[in-house]
C-alpha positions in Angstrom: 0.0 0.0 0.0 1.2 3.5 -0.7 2.0 6.0 2.0 -1.2 7.8 1.3 -3.4 4.7 1.5 -6.7 4.6 3.1 -7.5 1.9 5.7 -10.4 0.4 7.7 -14.1 0.6 6.9 -13.9 3.6 4.5 -11.2 1.9 2.3 -13.1 -1.5 2.3 -16.3 0.3 1.2 -14.4 2.2 -1.5 -12.6 -0.9 -2.7 -15.8 -2.8 -3.0 -17.5 0.1 -4.8 -14.6 0.2 -7.4 -14.7 -3.6 -7.8 -18.5 -3.5 -8.3 -18.1 -0.7 -10.8 -15.5 -2.7 -12.8 -17.6 -5.9 -12.7 -15.0 -7.8 -10.5 -12.7 -8.1 -13.6 -9.1 -7.0 -13.8 -9.0 -3.8 -15.9 -5.5 -4.8 -17.1 -5.8 -8.4 -18.2 -9.5 -9.2 -17.9 -9.3 -12.0 -15.3 -12.2 -12.5 -12.9 -11.5 -11.4 -9.3 -12.3 -12.6 -5.8 -11.2 -11.4 -2.4 -8.3 -13.3 -0.9 -8.0 -15.8 -3.8 -4.8 -18.0 -3.5 -4.0 -17.5 -7.2 -2.6 -13.9 -7.7 -4.2 -13.8 -11.2 -7.6 -13.8 -9.5 -6.8 -12.1 -6.1 -8.8 -8.8 -6.1 -6.9 -5.5 -5.5 -7.7 -1.9 -6.2 -4.9 0.4 -7.4 -4.4 4.0 -8.5 -4.6 4.5 -12.3 -1.8 7.1 -12.1 0.8 6.9 -9.3 -0.1 9.0 -6.2 3.2 10.8 -6.5 2.1 12.1 -9.9 -1.5 12.8 -8.9 -1.7 13.6 -5.2 -4.9 15.7 -5.5 -7.0 12.7 -6.5 -5.7 10.1 -4.1 -9.1 8.8 -3.0 -11.3 9.6 -6.0 -13.1 6.4 -7.3 -12.3 7.8 -10.8 -8.6 7.4 -10.1 -8.9 3.8 -8.9 -9.1 0.6 -10.9 -9.7 -3.1 -10.1 -6.7 -5.3 -10.8 -5.5 -8.8 -10.1 -2.5 -9.0 -7.7 -0.3 -10.1 -10.6 -1.1 -7.1 -12.8 -0.9 -4.7 -9.8 2.5 -6.0 -8.9 3.8 -5.8 -12.5 2.3 -2.3 -12.9 4.3 -0.7 -10.0 4.1 3.1 -10.2 3.6 3.2 -14.0 0.2 4.3 -15.3 -2.4 1.6 -15.9 -2.8 0.3 -19.4 -6.3 -1.1 -19.8 -7.1 -4.1 -22.0 -10.7 -4.2 -23.2 -10.5 -6.3 -26.4 -10.2 -9.9 -25.3 -12.7 -12.4 -26.6 -14.5 -14.0 -23.6 -15.3 -17.1 -25.6 -11.6 -17.8 -26.1 -10.5 -16.5 -22.7 -13.4 -17.0 -20.3 -11.2 -16.3 -17.3 -9.4 -13.3 -18.8 -6.1 -13.0 -20.5 -3.1 -14.9 -19.0 -1.1 -12.6 -16.9 
């Protein structure tokens, strides 16, 4: 979590709101998500689209947050999020391989 991270009930509510908005799908690779999933490709996280250091004024805006699997979140680091929205769900029903 970043230095400016939220915690507790407010963060949990915001995280669930963002995951609901994004349909519980990783906005980077398209994998389905669940809380505390043992596979990092399906473990639900919420991350800043643009690193807080570059966008401190919108740290807690829902519009600056995106649902991501733990694998994509770790790989993203502090780089801006690149969203993938073109995968074929018939070919990749569980999202793209991370």
